[in-house]
N, C-alpha and C positions, 0 to 999 in steps of 0.2 A: 319471514318466508320459510316454509318447510320444503326440504328437498328429499325426494325419494328416488333412488336408483334401483331398478329391477333387472337383474341378469344382463348387465351391460358387458358387451365385448367390443374391443377396438383393435384394429390392425394397421400396421404400416407396411405397405407393399407386400401384402399377404402374410406378413410376419405377425403373430399374435403379440400384442403389447399389454392389453388388459383382458382378463378372463373372469367371467361370471361375477361381476361387481354388483352387490346389492347393499344399499345404504339407506338409512333414515336419519336425516339431520333435522332436528327440531328448530322451530323459529326462536330467534333471540339468543342463540347459544354460540359459543366459540368452539369450533372443532379443529383439532390439530391433525394434519395429515403428514405422516412421516414415513421414511423408507430410505434405503441406500440408493445410490445413483443407479439408474436403470430399473428401478422397481415399478415404474409406471406412475409415479407421484405427479409429475408435471402434466402428463397426458390426462390424468383424471381431473386435475384442476381445470384444464381447458374444456373438458367435457362438461363439468359442473357450471362453468361460466358461459356455456353456449357457443364457444369459439370453435368447437369441433363437434362432429356428430358421431354417435356410436355406430359400429357396424351392425349391431343387433342389440335388442333390449331397449328400455325406456328410462328417461330421466324426467320426473314430474316436479313442477314447482307449484306448491299449493294445489296439487292435484291436477295440474294442466300445464300448458305452455306459459313461460314467464311473460308478463306484460312488457311492452317496449320500455327500455330504460330501467328495468327493475333488477338487473344483474350486472355487476361491474367487477372488473379484475384489475389488480395492480401487479405488474411483472417484477422480476427480480432486479433488473437493471433500469434505473430511472432514465438513463441516457437514451434508451430505446423507446421511450413513450412520452417525450417532450417535443413539441413541434412548433409552438407559436412564439411570437416575438416578445410577449409579455405574459406575466402570470394571469392577468385578467383575461387575455385572449385565449390562454391555454384552457381555462375553465369554460369560457364562453363557447369554444368550438364544440365541446361535448354536449353542452346544453342545446346548442343549435341543431346538432345532429339528432338529438332525441326529441326535437320538435317543441322545445320550450319557447313560448312567446318572448320577444325581445324585451318588453317592459318588465318582465319578471326575472330576468337573468341577473341583474346587478345584485338584487337582494339575496338570491341563491348563492352567488359567488361570494359575497361578504360572509354569509352564514357558514359556508363550507370552509373557507379559509380560517374563520374564527375557531371552528371545531378542531382544526389540526394545529392551532397555535401559530398561524401566520396572519397577523392583522392586515386587513386590506389596505389601509392607509400607508403602511410601510412596505408591503410587498406587491401591491397591485400592478405597479408600473415597471417592476424590475424584470430583467430577462431571466427566464427559468434556467438558462444554460450557465448563468453566473452564480447560482445558488450553491450552498454547500451540499454535501452528500445527504445529510439528514434532512435539510430543507427541501431538496428535490424529492425525497421519498414522501415527505409530508404533502408536497404539492400534488404528487401523483394520487395520493389517497384523497385529497380534497377534490381533484378532478373526478374521481370515481364516485364520491358520495354527494356531489353537488346536485344530482338529479334525484336524490332521495331513493336509492335502490333498496330492495328488500334483502339482497344477498351481496356481500362483498367477499371476493376471493383474492387472497394475497399469496404470492410466491416468494418465499424467503425475504420477508419484509425487513429483517434486521441485518441482512448480509452486508458487510462492508462498513457498518456503522461503529463508531467508538462507543464505549460503555454508556456514557452519559446520553448520547443521542438515542441509543437503543432503548434505554430505560424510559426516556421521554416518549418514544414511539409506543412502547408497551402500555404506558399509562393512557395514551390516547386511544389505543384499541380497547382498553377496559371501559373507557367512557363511551365508545361507540356501541359496545355490547350492552351497557346499561341503558342506552337509548332504544334498545329493541332490535338493533340491526343483527342479522345473522352473519357470522364470520366463519370462513373456512381458510385456515392458514397452513400452507405447505412449508415445512421448515426442517432444518437439521439442529436448530438451537433448542433442544429439549429442556435444558436447564432453565431457560427463560419462559417457555410456553407451556410446559406440562402443568406447573402450579396454577395457571389461570385457565386451563382447558376444562370445558364441560364434558368433552368427548374426545377420544383419541382413536384415529384409524391408522394402523400400521400396515404398510404395503410390503409385499415380498414377491418378487418374480411375477409381477403383473396381477396378483391376487390379494385379497384382503386377508392379512395374517391375524389381525386383532381388531376388534371394533367394540369399544366399551368405555367405561369411565377411566380417568387418569389414575385414580387411587389403586386400581388393580395392578397397574404397572409398578407402583411403589412396592406393593406386597410381593409381586412375582416378577423380578427383572428378566426372567427367562423369556417373557413375552416380547422383550426388546432384543435381547441377545440372539434369540432364535431367528429373528429377521435380519441379523447382521448389524444392529444398532447398539451403541454403547449407552447404558443407562446414565442419567444425569449424575453429577457428582454427589448431590445431596442423598440420592438413593444408595449409591455405593457406600458412602460414609455412614449413612444410617444403619445399614445392615451390619457393617463392621462394628460400629459402636454398640449396637444392640446385642451382638454376639459376645461382646466384652462386658455386658451388663451395665453399660453407661446410659442406655436409653430404654425406657419402658415401652414406647410405641415408635413405629416407623414414621419419619417426617414426610409431609406432603409438599414441602418446599424448603429452600435454603433458610428462609426466615424462621420457619418452625423448628428446623434443626438447631439453629443458634439459640432460639428461645429455650428449647429443652435443655441445652447444655448450660445455659446461664442459671437454670433452676437448681442444678446439682453439680457445681464446679468440683472437680476432683483432679488429682494429678494424672497426667497422661501416662498410660501403661507403657512398658518397654516395647520396643518395636517387635521383638520376637514373640510377644504374647498376642499380637494382632493376628487374626486368621488370615490365611493366604487368599481366601476367596469369600465374597460376601454372600454367595448363593450356592446352593447345592449343584452337583453336576447335572448338566442338561442331558436328557435322554438321547441316546444315539450318538453322543460325542465321546471321543476317546479320552482317557484320563489325562493325557498330555495337553489337551486343549480345554479341559473343563474349567480352568481358572481364568480363562481369557474372556473379558467382556467385550473386547473389540475384535471382530473377525479379521482374518488375514486378508490382505489386499486381493489375493486371488479369488477369495470367496465372493467378494463384491463384484468382481469382474465376471465371474461365471454366472452370477445371477442375472446380470444385465445383458450378457452377450451370448447366452446359450442358443436361442433360436437363430441368431444371425450366423453363428459359426457353422451350423449344420447345413445352411443353404448357400451362403454367399462366399464363405472363406476360401474353399478350395479354388474356385475360379479366380478370385482376386489374388490369391497367393501365386497362382501360376503366372498371371500378368506381372506381378511385382517382382517375381524372380528373374524376369527377362532383363538382360543388360540394358541400361538406359541408352546406350549408344545405338542399339537396334531401334528403339522407339524414336530417338531423335532422327535417325536416318529415315525411318518410315514416315515420320511427320513431314520432314523436308521434301522427300521424294513425292509423297502424296500431294503436298501443296503445289509443287511444280506441275504435276500431271493434271490436277484439277484446274489450275489456272489456264492450262492449254486447251481445255475442253470448250467447245462452242456449239455443241449439239445436245439435244435432249437425251438420246440413248446412252451415251457414255456417262452423262451426269446421273442418270437413274441407276446405272450399274454401280457407279461409285457410291451413291447413296445406299444402295442395298448392301454393298460390302461393308461400309462403315457401320450401318445398323446391325449387321451380323456380328461385327467385332465388339460393339457396345453390349450386345446381348451376351456374348461369350464372357465379357468382363464382369457380368452381373452387377452393373451399375444400377442402383435403385431407380425405379421408374419415376417416383415423385421428385427425386433430385434432378433427373434429366429434364423433366417438364419445367421445374422451377428455374433451371438454368436457361432454357431456350425461350421461355415465355416473353421476356422483354425484347429479345432479338426478333421474334416473329412479328410483333407489333410494329417495330421500326422498319423491317423489311417489307411488310405489307404496305406501309405508307410509301416507301421508295418504289415499289412495284406499280402502285396506282399512279404515282407521279410520272413514271417513265412511259405510261400508256397514254398520257395526254398529248394531244396534237392540235395545233392551231392553224396549220396550213392546209393539210389534206387528210382530215379525219375519215375513218371508215364508218364511225357511228357518231351521232351527236346526241347529247343530253342537255338540251337547252343551249346555253352559251359554251358548254364544255364539249370538246371533241376528243374522241378516243381512237387511237390507232392500233389495229390488230398487230402490226409488225412491232410497234413499240411495246405492246403488252407482252408479246412473245420474247422479245429481246430482254426486257426488264425481268421477266420470270426466270430466264436462264441465268442472268446475273445474280439475282437473289438466291437461286438454288446453289450457284457456285460459292457464294460467300457463306451460306449456311453450312455447306460441306467443309469449308475451311475452318469455321468455328467448331464444327463437330470433331474435326481432327484434333484441334487443340484441347477440347473438352475431354476426349478419350485419353489423350496423353497425360493431362494433369490429374485425371481421376485414377490413373493406374501407376503413377510415379510419385513417390514421396520426395521431400525436399532435397535430402543429401544426394541420392542417386541422380536426380534431375540436374543438380548443380554440377556434379562431377562429370556427367555425360556431356553437358554443354561446354565445360571448360576443356575437355578433351577435344571437342570438335573445333574450337577456336584457338587451340594452342599454337598453331603456326603463326598467328597474328602477333605473338610475342616478339618475333624477329623484327617486326615493323615498329616496335615500341608501344604496342597497345597493351594496356593493363587488363588482361583477359579475366583476372580474378574479379575485378570490379564489375565487368560485364556479366559474368556468370552469376554473381550474387544478385545483381539488379534484376536480371531476367527471372531467376528462380523465385525471388521475393514477390515480383509482380504477378507471376502466374499463380502463386499461392494466395495472393490477395484477392483474386477473383472470387473463389468460393466463399471466402470470409465476408466479402462485401455483399454477395448474394444472400448469405445467411443473415446478416444485419438488416438487409432490406426486407427480408421475410418477417423478421421480428418487428420492424417498424410498421409494416402493413398489418400485422396481427394486433399491434397496439391501437392502430387507427380503427380496426374493426371493433375493438372492445369499447370504443367511445360512443358507439351508436349504430347507425345504419351500416351494414356490412356490404362493402363494394364487391361486386362480382364481375368476372370476365374483364372486358376492356375498361370498365369503370375503375378498376384498380390502378390503371395507368392514365387516368384523365389528367388534364392540366392542373386541376385543383389538387388532386392527390399527389401529383409530382411536386407541386410547389410546397406541400406540407412535408414531403419526405426528403427533399434535397438538402435542406439546412442541417437537420440532425444527422443525416448520412455523411455529409462532408465533415461535420464535427467529429464523428466517430472515426472516419478515415484519417483525418489529421492527427487525432489523438493516438491512434494506433501507430501511425508513421513516426510520431515523436517518441513513443515508447520503444519502437524498434530501433530508432537511431540511438537512443540512450543505451539500450542493451548492447548494440554493436560497439559503441564507444567504451562501455564499461568492461568489455572483454578484451580491450587492447587491440582492436582490429587495425592492422597496418598492411595496406595493399602492396607495399614494397617488399614485404617479407614472404618467404616461402612458408607454406603451412603444411601440416600433416593432415591428409584427408580423413574425414570421419567414415567415409565409405570407399572401399577399394573396388575398382572395376575388375570384373572377372568374366572372361568370355567362355561360354559353355557350348556344348553341342546343340542345345535347344535354341541358343541365340543364332547359330548358323542356319538352322532350319527356319527360324522366324525370318531371317534376312532373305533366304531363298524365296519364301512365300511372298515377301514384300516386293522383291524384284519381279517375280512372276506376275503378281497382280498389277503392278505398275506397268509392265510391258503389255499386258493384255488390255488394260484400260487405254493406254496410249495408242495401241493399234486400232482399237474400236473408234477412238476419237478421230484418228487420221482418215478412216475410210467411211465415216458416217456423215 
């Protein structure tokens, strides 16, 4: 399958992520996509796999839209793309979603598992969650190629694998390329993938920095260092050895480098004779930095965070500079006021106030929608349930009776709980872990006189609050992986009983695994609740905190007054 991208742009919450991307990837080739963190590499992979749509521009597959089931993607973490109870069912789900008839599935499953080195007789009935890391990665690839796609997109396929498993996976990818499958690989492992690449695309700050053959990168490493990437070891060694007269030609892989050295064994030169840098100074770089093949950490950060800093950082920093005790008091006081409201007007005023605060905090719109979407579905169900009446309904729909009073009462309750959730969301989005914990521990400090271990409580609450966005992020990854298997669920279908049943087991496994790792980390640091600790964040009350507290008290008094007289 041939892929052609023409002037593709993509944005996250109005922030440009990809700019003017134009590519031509030929059928049956292996293309390596590389770039520093934040360069737009993963976003481009999702666009090429059809899991996201560009803001403008076109992506054509063989000159048009890809046929159903002809584009597959394998994500970096296998744990976020395994759902079924057995290896057989894991592959069968994707085939069923792509409309493959039942009688044909077993043969396709056997063939896909054989191509990745997992014999069906040995692995077919095993649980995918009990496989090793390399076996999980192979299973994900088998699930992706079972429907015979024309394009396979892989994101960091060798991440976390030991050398033996990584080499076996590379050999498997060579076999897939020989079979005519088009491969696009996003990776940082340039030592492994550059020698086998037909084409390399280097990303930098959301744009294509280089697009061409891999051999050109060996001849001119500045094409990599200019984008913030370190050239592979065999390229650096090849340039150094060539300048010392030990090599006639630059190697295109580690194997070719070793082969050249075996042809002309000589004694290694003294260390002081080796050149300080394998390449000439990059244009525009200062002499002090010309010998560095790896950019400073700050360079990579500036590449990825430039647009974000200019728009969202000032407002976020203003909120984060507030003393956490102000925000704790505001959330507690706001909760009490909202719970005391039983009329529509004060609830609407509170909703407007919270919405204004969220806008001032510059919380990304996509993140807000993703957070509230599951709650909206649940509260919609509760609202409809509260409107049902069997004794004296105002309206009847067949055997079902609907009460107008029950509907109004249920709507107020739903709005009240949504406001409480919004307060917690605003608080956790504008308060990092250490300030949150210190503020809570200050608030419950008087309980120490009663023998309560406040340190345990503050740690538990802060960890729980920080787990919520992490869980939502993992849930989004799982849903994206489900979308990559076939039909893309939209709207309420994303939370159907079938979808929920597929998501609940891997999500629980991820949460339990994270909890276990967290417990191990706490224990390894010698945590002792009976000992006093030195706080990592010191509370400091400033004039801006006094102003914020006055605003909170004023707003709470106004809302309470309106709720009493409405």
